[in-house]
C-alpha positions in Angstrom: -23.6 -29.7 -55.8 -27.1 -31.0 -56.4 -28.8 -29.4 -59.3 -32.5 -30.0 -60.0 -34.7 -28.2 -62.5 -37.7 -26.4 -61.0 -40.3 -24.0 -62.1 -40.1 -20.7 -63.9 -38.6 -17.5 -62.2 -41.3 -15.1 -61.0 -39.0 -12.2 -62.2 -38.0 -13.1 -65.7 -39.7 -16.4 -66.4 -36.3 -18.1 -66.7 -35.6 -21.7 -65.7 -35.0 -22.2 -61.9 -32.6 -24.8 -60.5 -32.5 -26.1 -56.9 -29.1 -25.8 -55.4 -27.5 -26.6 -52.0 -25.3 -24.3 -50.1 -24.0 -23.7 -46.5 -24.2 -20.8 -44.1 -20.9 -19.6 -42.7 -21.6 -21.8 -39.7 -21.9 -24.9 -41.9 -25.7 -25.3 -41.9 -26.7 -26.8 -45.3 -29.8 -25.4 -47.0 -31.4 -25.6 -50.4 -32.4 -22.6 -52.5 -33.5 -21.8 -56.1 -31.6 -19.8 -58.6 -32.7 -18.5 -62.0 -30.4 -19.5 -64.8 -31.3 -16.3 -66.7 -31.5 -13.4 -64.2 -29.7 -15.1 -61.3 -32.5 -14.3 -58.9 -32.2 -16.5 -55.8 -35.2 -17.5 -53.6 -35.8 -19.6 -50.5 -39.3 -20.8 -49.6 -40.7 -20.5 -46.1 -40.1 -24.1 -45.3 -36.4 -23.7 -46.1 -36.2 -20.6 -44.0 -37.8 -22.3 -41.1 -35.5 -25.3 -41.4 -32.4 -23.0 -41.3 -33.8 -20.9 -38.4 -34.5 -24.1 -36.4 -30.9 -25.3 -36.9 -29.6 -21.9 -35.7 -31.7 -22.2 -32.6 -30.2 -25.6 -32.0 -26.7 -24.0 -32.2 -26.8 -22.6 -28.7 -24.1 -19.9 -28.3 -21.9 -20.1 -25.3 -20.2 -17.2 -23.6 -17.0 -17.5 -21.6 -14.8 -14.9 -19.9 -11.1 -14.7 -20.7 -9.0 -14.8 -17.4 -5.4 -14.3 -16.7 -3.7 -17.5 -15.5 -0.1 -16.7 -14.7 1.5 -15.2 -17.7 -1.1 -16.7 -20.1 -4.9 -16.2 -20.7 -7.4 -19.0 -20.2 -11.0 -19.7 -21.1 -13.3 -22.0 -19.1 -15.2 -24.5 -21.3 -18.8 -24.8 -20.3 -19.9 -28.2 -18.9 -22.3 -28.9 -21.8 -19.5 -28.5 -24.3 -17.1 -30.6 -22.2 -19.6 -33.4 -22.3 -20.6 -33.0 -26.0 -17.0 -32.9 -27.3 -15.4 -35.2 -24.7 -12.9 -32.8 -23.3 -10.8 -34.4 -20.5 -8.9 -32.9 -17.6 -5.1 -32.6 -18.3 -5.5 -33.7 -21.9 -4.0 -31.6 -24.7 -6.1 -29.9 -27.2 -5.3 -28.6 -30.7 -5.8 -24.9 -31.3 -6.1 -24.0 -34.9 -6.1 -20.3 -36.0 -8.8 -19.4 -38.6 -9.8 -16.2 -40.3 -12.5 -15.2 -37.8 -11.3 -17.0 -34.7 -9.8 -20.2 -33.4 -10.9 -23.8 -33.4 -10.3 -25.9 -30.3 -10.2 -29.7 -30.9 -10.0 -32.2 -28.1 -6.9 -34.4 -28.1 
């Protein structure tokens, strides 16, 4: 993790460090944390950068449908092209804490 000394904390006048973290979706961002009172701040440029990346992460919606004795989800065309899904090719389905991950084969 990158650690860079910065200015004084506006709350307690302690030393601030620049740190790098990620959102739950994996978007990296920098923020500043006071070594003394642990206050954390983001400046407006950092907030705008993270917000722009969220806008780029277009959310797709799909309906779950019954296919025989199983359930299926149609993958939108844009995601098919972006991740190179191919007809009749296997995918890996990985269970995770908050959902599943589908990886083209």
